[in-house]
N, C-alpha and C positions, 0 to 999 in steps of 0.2 A: 227873668233870667233863670236858666236851668242849672241845677247842680249836677256835676258828673260824679257818679259813684262807681268805683272800681270794685268788682265783686269776683271772688274766687268760688266758682260753683263746684269744682271737682271734689274737695274734701267734704262738702255738705252732701253731695251725692253718695259718696262712699259711706258716710255715717248713716245715711238713711237706709242703705242696703244692709249694713251689718247690724243695725238696730231693729230690723224687722222681727216680729215675734217668732216666726218659724225658725229663724237662725239663732235667736237668743239661746234656745235650749240645745242647739247643735254644737255651738262653740264652747270651748273650755270656760269655766267660770271666771278665770283670771282675765280673759279677753275684755270683759265688760268694764274692768277697772285698770287696764294696763295702758291707757293712753297718756301716760306721763302725769296722771293726776294722783293726788294723795287722798286717802280715805276721808269721808265726811267726818266731822268732829263736833262733839258737844263738850263744853267745859263748864262744870258746875262748881260752885263754892258755897259752903255753909260754915257755921261756927266751928265744926269739928274736922272737916276734910275738904280737899279738892277731889273732884271726880272727873276723869277724862273718859269719854265714851267715843269709840271709833267704829264706824260701820265697815266691816271687813268680811263680807259673806264668802263662803266657800273655803275657809281656812280651817286649820286645826290649831289647837293651843301650842303645839310644838313648833309651829311656823313663826312664832313671835320671839323677838329678843328684846328684853327690857333691861336697861342699865341706868345707873346714876353715877356720874363722875363730875366733880367740881360744880355741884349744885345744878347740873343739867340732866334732866330725865330724857332718855332717848328710847323711843319705841320704833322698832324696825322689823322688817320681814323680807325674806327672799324666798320665792317659791318657783320651782320649775314644775311644769305640768305637762303630762302626755296623755293623749287619748288614742286608742287604737280600736278599730272595728274591722272585722273580717267576716266575709260571707263567701259563698261558693264562687262567685265570679268577680268580686271586687274587694278592695282593701282600702281603708281610709285611716290615715295617721295624722294627728295634729299635735302640735306642741305649743307651749306658751311660757312666758317668763313674766313674773310680776314681782316688783319690789317697791318698798317705800321706806322712808325714814322721817320721823318727826321729832323735833327737839323742843323741850319745855324748860324754861329757866325757873328753878324753884326759889322761893324766897329764903334767903340765908337765915339760919337759926330759927326758922318758923315752922319747920315740918320734921316729922320723925322719918328719916331716910330708911332706917332699918325695918320700919313697919309698912312700907309700901306693898300693896297687894294687887293682884290682877286676876280677872275672871273672864272667860270667854264662853258666851252662850248665845245661840240663835243668831250668829253672824255679827254680834256686837262684843267688842273688847272693852272691858271696864277696868280702869286703873284707879285705885283709891290711894290718895296721898294724905295721911293723917296730919292735922295741924297741931302745933303745940299751943297750949294756953298761954296767956300773957305771963303767968307766973313761971312757966317752964322755959321761956325763951332765955337764952344765955345772953347776958350783957357783956360786951367787951370793954374792959377797963384798961386804959393805957396809962401806965405810971410814968411820970416825968422824973428822969434821973438828974442828979446834980453833977455838973461838970467841974 
């Protein structure tokens, strides 16, 4: 008995065309990561901190927005890109749009929110979230009132 497999060849064909090495350098950098994907991510933890590393080549540090609200760390970016080339008998203009947003829930009373730092170098964004030691963690005490 044969199994029938339905296959959509068209998107694969386009991906092969646009991922050719000669086109990779001709298109804006944001094209390579603008297919609805989020950047690749490494999450590391040691006794002192959490480290988030994101692969986001072709960006500037001013392209990132990093916020913390209600124990949620949000890393996002919106970038518009235009390229224009003009020579004697032709003109080429390309534009692209790239955005992403990643949320990370931080452990309550276990990190120093005011000491979170970020560094962008060689296409990698590193966000360091310092952890509190066991002695520094705030314990919540609920007192029982008399009625």
